[in-house]
C-alpha positions in Angstrom: -5.1 -31.6 30.8 -8.9 -31.6 30.2 -10.2 -31.9 26.6 -14.0 -32.6 27.0 -16.0 -30.3 29.3 -19.6 -30.5 30.4 -21.5 -27.6 31.9 -24.7 -28.6 33.8 -27.0 -25.6 34.0 -30.3 -25.8 35.9 -31.8 -23.1 33.7 -30.7 -21.7 30.4 -28.8 -18.7 31.7 -27.1 -20.3 34.8 -24.0 -21.8 33.1 -23.0 -18.6 31.2 -23.6 -16.5 34.3 -21.7 -18.8 36.5 -18.8 -19.8 34.1 -19.3 -18.1 30.8 -15.8 -16.6 30.8 -14.4 -20.1 31.4 -16.4 -21.5 28.6 -15.0 -18.8 26.3 -11.5 -19.6 27.4 -11.9 -23.4 27.0 -13.4 -22.9 23.4 -10.4 -20.6 22.6 -8.0 -23.4 23.8 -9.7 -25.9 21.5 -11.5 -27.9 24.2 -14.8 -29.6 23.4 -17.5 -27.9 25.5 -21.0 -29.3 26.0 -23.7 -27.3 27.7 -26.8 -29.0 29.2 -29.7 -26.8 30.3 -32.4 -28.5 32.2 -35.2 -25.9 32.0 -36.2 -23.1 29.7 -38.2 -21.7 32.6 -41.3 -20.9 30.5 -43.3 -20.2 33.7 -40.9 -17.5 34.6 -41.1 -15.6 31.3 -42.8 -12.2 31.8 -46.0 -11.5 30.0 -45.5 -10.1 26.5 -42.4 -12.2 25.7 -42.5 -15.3 23.6 -42.6 -18.4 25.9 -39.4 -19.8 24.2 -37.4 -16.5 24.6 -35.0 -18.1 27.1 -34.3 -21.0 24.7 -33.7 -18.4 21.9 -31.3 -16.5 24.2 -29.3 -19.5 25.3 -28.7 -20.4 21.6 -27.5 -16.9 20.9 -25.3 -16.9 24.1 -23.7 -20.3 23.2 -23.0 -19.0 19.7 -21.2 -15.9 21.2 -19.2 -18.1 23.5 -18.3 -20.5 20.7 -20.3 -23.6 21.8 -21.5 -25.4 18.7 -25.3 -25.9 18.3 -24.8 -29.7 18.4 -23.1 -29.4 21.8 -26.1 -27.5 23.3 -28.5 -29.9 25.0 -31.8 -28.5 26.3 -34.2 -30.4 28.5 -37.7 -29.2 29.3 -38.1 -29.7 33.1 -40.5 -27.2 34.6 -38.9 -24.5 36.6 -38.9 -24.9 40.5 -40.1 -28.5 40.2 -36.8 -30.4 39.9 -37.1 -32.0 43.3 -40.2 -33.9 42.0 -38.2 -35.2 39.0 -34.9 -36.0 40.8 -34.7 -39.6 39.5 -35.4 -38.6 35.8 -32.8 -35.8 36.1 -30.2 -38.2 37.5 -30.9 -40.6 34.7 -30.5 -37.8 32.1 -27.2 -36.8 33.7 -26.0 -40.4 33.8 -26.9 -40.6 30.1 -24.7 -37.5 29.4 -21.9 -39.1 31.3 -22.1 -42.3 29.3 -22.5 -40.5 25.9 -20.1 -37.6 26.3 -17.6 -39.0 28.7 -16.4 -35.6 29.9 -13.2 -35.3 31.8 -14.3 -32.1 33.6 -17.8 -31.2 34.7 -19.1 -27.9 36.0 -22.1 -27.9 38.3 -23.8 -25.1 40.4 -22.3 -24.8 43.8 -23.7 -27.4 46.2 -24.2 -24.3 48.6 -26.6 -22.7 46.1 -30.0 -22.1 47.8 -32.2 -22.2 44.7 -34.0 -25.5 44.8 -33.4 -26.4 41.1 -29.7 -25.5 41.3 -29.3 -27.7 44.4 -30.9 -30.7 42.6 -28.6 -30.3 39.6 -25.5 -29.9 41.9 -26.4 -33.0 44.0 -27.4 -35.2 41.1 -24.3 -34.0 39.1 -22.1 -35.1 42.0 -23.9 -38.5 42.2 -23.5 -39.1 38.5 -19.9 -37.9 38.2 -18.5 -38.9 41.6 -15.5 -40.5 39.8 -14.8 -37.4 37.7 -13.3 -34.0 38.2 -16.1 -31.7 39.2 -15.9 -27.9 39.7 -18.7 -25.8 41.0 -19.7 -22.3 39.9 -21.2 -19.8 42.2 -23.7 -16.9 41.8 -23.7 -14.3 44.5 -27.5 -13.9 44.7 -28.0 -17.6 45.5 -25.4 -18.3 48.2 -25.1 -17.2 51.8 -21.4 -17.8 51.9 -18.7 -18.7 49.4 -16.2 -21.6 49.7 -14.2 -20.8 46.7 -11.0 -22.9 46.6 -10.0 -22.8 43.0 -10.1 -20.2 40.2 -9.6 -20.3 36.5 -7.6 -17.3 35.3 -9.4 -15.3 32.5 -8.3 -12.6 30.2 -10.3 -9.5 29.5 -11.5 -11.0 26.1 -13.0 -14.0 28.0 -14.9 -11.7 30.3 -16.1 -9.6 27.3 -17.5 -12.7 25.7 -19.3 -13.6 28.9 -20.8 -10.1 29.1 -21.8 -10.3 25.4 -23.5 -13.7 25.9 
């Protein structure tokens, strides 16, 4: 049904936390999966760690999940400032739409309370309003859940998500 999938992740770890098992399943099924992370959150890296640690980690995570290096797209927006860069983010997402032409897009839940997650969700909906969009939820960022669809996973998909 779907052959080209795009994951929009506000920060490097959001997509694999929100839908890592689904990514593993789609790769296993031979789907072309792209992962776009909009921030490496350097300001959030604890002292004593390399500033690029989250970029290093997302590259490792995508390798574990099976996403090819060429399908990993990393933008360098500063964490917690997405609302100030809304238009540029929208333009980047529209460029992804034109270049990749995905038939399925995953975004953070529009109910997500984190300011960066909300911007990616809203701009993702604007850019892909004529596409199939599914949201992924993370329990620590939502007050309530409006889950209406699920993608069945096998234990091996969950294991890959945990490993990532």
